N, C-alpha and C positions, 0 to 999 in steps of 0.2 A: 615652208611655203611663205613667200612674202605676203603680208596682209595689207589691205587698203589703209591709207593714212586715217580714214574715218574711224578705224578701229582703235585709234589712240584717244578718241573722244569719250570721256567717262559718261557724258549724258547719253550718247548713242548706245554705249554698252549697257547702261542701265535700262534703256528702252528695249534692247534685245532681251535682257533678263526678265523684264516685266512681261513682255509679250509672250515669250516662250512659256513662262510659268503660268500665265493666265490661261492659255490654250490647253496646257497639259492638265491643269487642275479643274477648270470649269467646263471644258469641252470634253476632254477624255476621262475625267473623273479620277485622275491619278493622285496619290498622296504626295505632299510636297517633299518629304524626305526622299522618295524615289525619284522625283523630278529633278532634285538637285544633283543626283548622281547620273541620271540617264539623259533626259532631254536637255539639261544644262551642261552636260559633260561634252567635252570636245569642242567647246566654243573658245573664242580668244581669251588669252590669259587674264586680261583686264576684267573679264566678267567675274572671276573668282575673288578679286580684291574687293568687290562691292558687297554690301550687306545682303543677307538672304532676303528674298522677297517677303513682304508683309501681305498676308491674305486677309481679305474682308468678305467673308461668305455672304453676309446679309445683302451687300450691294454688289457682290460678284465682281470685285475689282482687286487689282494687285498694285502695290507700290514698291519701288526700289529707290532708296536714297543713294546719292552719288557725290554730293558735295555739301559741306557745312553751309547752312543758310540758303541753299537752293531748294526749290520745291522738288519732291521726288518725281521720278517718272512713273506714269500711271497707265495701266492697261485695263480695259473694262470689258466684261462679257455681256453680250446681248443675245437672247434666245434667237436661234436661226441664223445669226451672223457671226458666231464665234467671238473672237477677241479683237479689240481695236486698241492700238497704242496711241495715246494722245500726244500732242506736241509738247516739247519742253516748256515748262512753266504752267502747264494746265493744272487745274485744281480738282478736288473732289466735286465741286459744284459743276465744273465743266463735264465731268464724267456723268453726273446725274442728268445733265441737260441733253445728252445725246439722244436723238430720236430713237424710239423703239418701233420697228416696222412690223406690221401685222402679218407675219408669215405663218401659214398653217403649220402645225407640227407634222413631222414625218410620220407615216403610217406605222402601225405596230408590225414587228417582225413576224413573218408567217412561218409556220412549221412545214410548209411545202419544201420539197427538195431544192437545193441551190441549183440555178440562180434565181428561181422564182421566189424562194423563201430562204430560210437559213438552215433547213434540215439537210442532212447529207445522206446520199445513197450509200449502199454497201461498197466499201472500198477494199474488200478482201480479195485481192487478185495478185498474181506474181509480181506485177510491176511495183506494187507498194513496197515490198520487201527490198527491192533494189533501190528504190528512192530513199529509203530510210538512211542509207549510207551517205547519200548526197545531202540530205537534210542535216545529218550529223556534222558533215563538213561545213555546211553553210553557217552553223552556229558555233563552230569551234574557235573562231577568231583568228585562224591562221591559214586554212586551206585555200581560201579565195582572197587572201590579202591579210597581211600582218596587222593585228590589233583591230580588225573589223568587229562590229558589234551588231548582229542581226536581231531585229525585233520580231519579224514574222515572215513566213514563206507560204504562199499558196500556189499550187501547181494545178492547172486545169488542162485536161485533154478531152477532146470530143464533147465539150460542153459540160463536163462534170469535174468536181474537185477530186483529184487522185492522191494528193498529199497536202498536208497542212501542219504547220508547227509555229509556236510562239515562244518568245522569251518570257521567263517568269515576270509577272507583273503586267503583262500585255495579254490580249486575247482577241477572239474574232470580232468583238464589238468595241475595241479600244482604238479610237482614231489617233493619228499622228500626222504631223505636217508633211505634205507631199513634196515640199520644195518644188523643183521645176517640172516634176510630173504634171503639175497644174497647167503648164503651158500647152500640153497636148489636150487637156480638157478644154482650154480656151479655143484651140484649133477646131475642136468638134462643135463648140457653141457657135463659132463664126460660120462653120459649114452649114449649120441649121438655118442661120439667117440668110446665107447665100441661097440655100434651097428654097427659102420662102420669098426670094426676090427682094429682100430688104438691103442686101449688100451685093456687090459685084467684085470679083477678084481682080479684074483688070482696070477697074475704075479707081480714081484717087480716093484714098481713105478719107472718110468724112470726119475730119478733126476741126471743130469749129474755131479753135484757137489760132489756126493758120489761115489768115485772110487771103482772098484772091490776090495773086501777084507774089505771094510768099513762095520762094523756091521749094519749100517743104510741102506745099500743097499739091505738088506733083507726085508725091510718094503714093504708090498704089497699095491696095490691100494685099496683093501678092508679094510686094516688097517686104511688108511687115511679116506676113506668114513665113517668108523665106529667110528672115533675119538679114535682110539686105536693104534696109532703109537708107543707108548712107549717112545717118546722123552721127555726130560726134558722141562717143560713148566710151567710158573706161571699162572695157570688157563687159562682164555681166553685172557690174556693181549697181546696186540700187539700195544702198544702206539707208539713205534718208527716208525712202518709202517704207522699207521693211521694218526698220527699228527706230527711226528718228521721228516718227509721227508726222511726216510731211503730207501735204495735200498731193496725192499722186499725180493728178492731172497737171497741176502747176509744175511739178518736178519734171514730168516726162515731155512736156510740150515746149520747153525753153531751149533745147539743144539745137545748135546750128548744123547745117549740112557740112560734111567734110568729104563726101564722095557722091558721085552721080547715083541716084537711087537705082537699085537693081544690079549694080556692077561690083559691089564689094560685100562679101559675107562677113558678118561679125555676130557672134552669139551675144545677145543683149536683152536683158529684162525689159528695157525700154520699148523694144518693138512689140513684145507681147502686150505690155500695158497700153500701148497705143491701139492695139486691136480691141482691148476692153473699152477704151475711150470711144472708139467707133461704135461698139455695141451699145453703149449707153446713149450715144447720140441718136442712133436710128430708132431705138426703142422709145426715146423721147420721154415717156411717162415714167416717173421714178418707181411707182409700184410695179409696172411691167418689167422694168430693169431688175429690181431687187428680187423678183420672183422667177426671173428667167432661167438661171442655172438649174434651179430645182424643177420647175415645170417642164422645161424643154429637154432636160437630159437626166438629171439625177433620179427623179421620181419615175421616169419612164423605163429605166432599166434596174430599178431596185436598189440604187445607191442611197439607202436610207440612213446610213451613218456617216454621210459626207456633208461637210459644211464649208461654204465659200466665205472667207472672212473679208471684211471691208475696212477702209480707212475711215477717219472721223468725218469725212465729207460724204460718206456713203458710196465711195468707189470701190468695187471689188478689186482686190490685189491678186488677180488670177494668174500671175506669173509664178507664184510661189505659195501664197497663203491660203491653202485649202487643207482642211483636216479630213482625213479619210482612213479607211481600214484596208488591209490587204484583200479581203473578200470583195469590197466595193470596187477596188482598183482592178481586180480580176474580172469583174463584170464589165468594166470599161474596155479592158483588153479583149474580152469575148465579143463585145459589140464591134470592135475594129476587125477582129478575125472574121466576123460574119458580114463584112462589107457594110456595116451600118444598119443592119436589120436585127430587130429584137423580137423574138417570138412571133415571127411572121409580119411584123409591122416595121416599116422603114422609119428609122430615127434620124439618120444622117442621109443627105441627098445621094441619089445614085451617082457613083463615080467619085464621091468625095474622098473616100479612103484611098483610092487609087491616086488621086491628086496629091493627097498628103504624103504618099509614099514616093512620089516622083522627085528626083534630086533637084534641089534648088539650083537655078541656072548659074549663080555666082559662086557656088560652093564646089570645092574639090575634096576628094576623099583619097584614102590609101596613102601611098608615098607622096603624091603631089599635095594631098591635104596636110600631111605631116610637115612638109616643107613650108607651106603657106600659112597654116593655122596652128602649128604646134601639135601636141599629143591629141587635142580635141579634134584634130583633122583626120584621124584614122577612120572612124565611122563616117558615113555620109549623113546628109541632113536634107529633109524634105520640107513640108509645111507644118512646122511645130511637131515634127516627129524625127527621131534619129533612125538612120538606116544602116542595117548590118548586111554586108555583102560577103558571100563565101570567098575565102582566100586561104593562103597558107596558114594564117593565124586564126581563122574563124571557120569552123566546119559547118556553118548553116547560114541560110538567108533568112532575114526577118526584119522587123522594125520595132521601135521601142519608144516609150516615154521614160526619160531619165531625170533624176533630181539629185541635188546635193545630199551629202551624208549617206549615199548608197541606196537611194530609192530607185526602183526599176520595175517597169511593166514591159516585158518582152513578148512579142507575138511572132510565132514561127508557123506560117500557114502550111508548109509542107507536112508538118507533124500535127496539125490541128491543135496547137499548143499555145497556152498562155502561162508565163512564169512571172510571178510577183515576188519581189523581195523588198522589205522595208528595213531601214537600218539607222543606227546612231553613230556611224563612223565619224571620227574626229574631223572637224572642219580645218584644223590648223596644223596637223602633223603628217600630211601626205598619206593619210590612210585611204586606201582605194579598194573597194570590192570589185572583183573581176566578173562582170556579167557574161563575158564571152566563155570563160572556162566553166562557170556555174551552169549556164544553159546547155553548153555542150555535154556536160556530165548528166544533166537531166535527160537529154535526148538519148544518150547511150543507155541510161538505166531503163528507159521506156521501150527500147527496141524489142 
């Protein structure tokens, strides 16, 4: 698979290594030796040529050297905000100067049965035995894609966990980067603001950097939700934001238009990050913004092991940089399955899940999608959700949050089913986990 030219930049690769190591060690609590093999495995080859990350537990930061005489790349952990990669040239003093925001700690895990707590109900039923074979296949590294590397699987039917398994070194409370599954979390947060009357889907997205008269000021919130902004974008690339320590707002608001908004679909991290910019703008107050993901969504449905990470300017990087567990992601899938209602209380506005599941107007799927968008065009796309439609290749209807390296949260309403799989599949060797075959086998096992 050809890599972006950014991946030839040693400074960027060092930022990638520092950020990934920081999150794995200081958020997930993983030992560095395991991190070098797992979280840092499958990344561009240039990452391996760099020195191992240097850990500084007292200050909770990581340094990765990349060139003689150049300052190392630094990533620093802050409680409640995960890890932040600093810009090239930043020093330890810059890391120490980052603001520490007063977020309350997540509540203690309850022994109540999942999803209210972390206890499990009795799972001794005939379906479990059949599912064991499917779980074996999910972890064997071949059945659903050659050289795949599964971290965890959680299968939920009718509101309870019916099967669960983890790779050695991981467990129910070990978070890992969601990659683009975070985009669907962003879609839910935007829905909450729409339901509160703070945003409107058909109105121009409130992006302060685009002055009146700027052609980009006509891009609507719906255009961004549907990945149809029309902005110039090299695919889904956002390397400067994710690994380069860039100011995400400055990075995402400088692209010119290349197509009429709403007329051209292109999967792009930029569109999701512009939704996050709109979120910060309408919330106005920094404290309200920084607490919003937790208070509005995570805490309300028990996602107590989920952390949204931010850049050094305090902007959430909610297109990719969320650390979460399979159980927490299963809670999110269950919320979507239940039309945005949690334990009788409405979390997402009425009709929002239906809106998110409606195909984006500029998007094509199936054979037309394949011709227009390449392999990514086979499934459909709604508003920050992927759509699966029954076909000769796919024996079920559903929708999903999907992310790089094999992250998936698939919801199949007809079977009252949520399937979560997290993975460490290689980014650079065309390793691809097959969610269609995996979920189809889960459904067959539960019949």
